[in-house]
N, C-alpha and C positions, 0 to 999 in steps of 0.2 A: 155204379154211376159212369162206367165206361161202356163203349160199344163192344169192346173185346170181352169175350166170356172169361170169367175168373175160374180158377181151379174149383172153387166152391160151387159155382153154377154148373160146371161140367160134371163134377162128381154127384151133385144132387140130382141132375137130370138123368145121368146113367143109373143112379139108384132107383129113380122113379120108373124107368123102363123095366128094370129087374122086378120091381114090385108089381107092376102091371102084369108081367109074365107069371109071377108067383100067384097072383090073383086068378089068372086064367087056369093055372094048374089046380089051385084049390077048388075052384068052381067045377071044372070039367072032370078032374080025376078023383079028387077027394070028396066031392059033393058037399063042401063046407061053404056056407054062405054068410054066417054071422061074423066070425072072426075075419073072414075074407074081406068084408066091407070095412072093418076097422083098420086092418093093415093097409088096404088100398087107400083109404082116406088119409091116414097119417103119413104113410110113406111117400105119397105124391105131393102132399102139402109142403114138405120141406123145401123142395125146389121152387114151388109156386110162390111161397113167401119170400124166398131169396130174390126171385124175379120181380115180385111186387115191390120190393125195397128200392128198385131202380128209380121208381117214381114217387118216393117218399116225399111228404110235404114239409118235413123238417128233419133235423138231426135226430131228435127224440123219436120221431116216427120211423126213421131209418133203423135205429137201434132196436126199436120195438118189433119190427118185422123180423129181424134176425133172432130176437129173443123168442118169439112165437115159433119160428122155425126150429129152434133148439128144443122147445117143448114137444113139437111134433116128432122130432128125431128120437127123443127120449121115450115118447109114447110108442113109436115104431119098435124100439128095442124091447119094450114090454110085450107087444103083440107077437113079436118073433119068438121070444122066450116061451110064451104061452102056446104058440103053434108047435114048437119043439116038444114041450112037456106034455102035450096032448096027442103026440104022435102024428100030427098032420104033416110035419116036415121032419126029415131025418137030421141027425147031428151035423153031417157034412154040409147040407144046404143051409142049416142054421148058422154054422160057423162062417160060411161065406157071406151071408147077409149081415150077420152080427159084426164082422170085421169092417164092412163098408159103412154100416150104421155108426159104429163107434168112431170111425175116422171122421165122418160128418160131424158128430157131436164134438170131437176134439177141435176141429177147424172152426166150428161155430162158437165154441167157448172162447177160443183165442181171438177170433174176429170181434166178438162182443167186447171183450176186455180191451182190445186195441181201440175200438170205436169210443168206448167210454173214457179212456185216457185222453184221446184226442179232443173230446168235447170239454174236458176239464181245463185244458190248456188254452 
């Protein structure tokens, strides 16, 4: 709700950029298209939903956008694991993405808890 970008906005946008690049790699190098679409969709939706929350119609809508963003982050973690376990990405690349994704999940969980506490008071 501020003009200045939050840490969550910055980190989710940086994650989305990495996901787009991963998608390009999966498409061009690995010739993988199905899982590629899934990780691209969920990985970029995280930041898009956070951005969308800026214009939420109510506090409940604001919290809902962050909650859906959290679901997308969790889904991204799933697709990343699947990509690793099917050998489309190596462990090093997985670890890097997983670390960023888990950080987003942690920040989102904390943010949602804080927002829910604020609305109760």
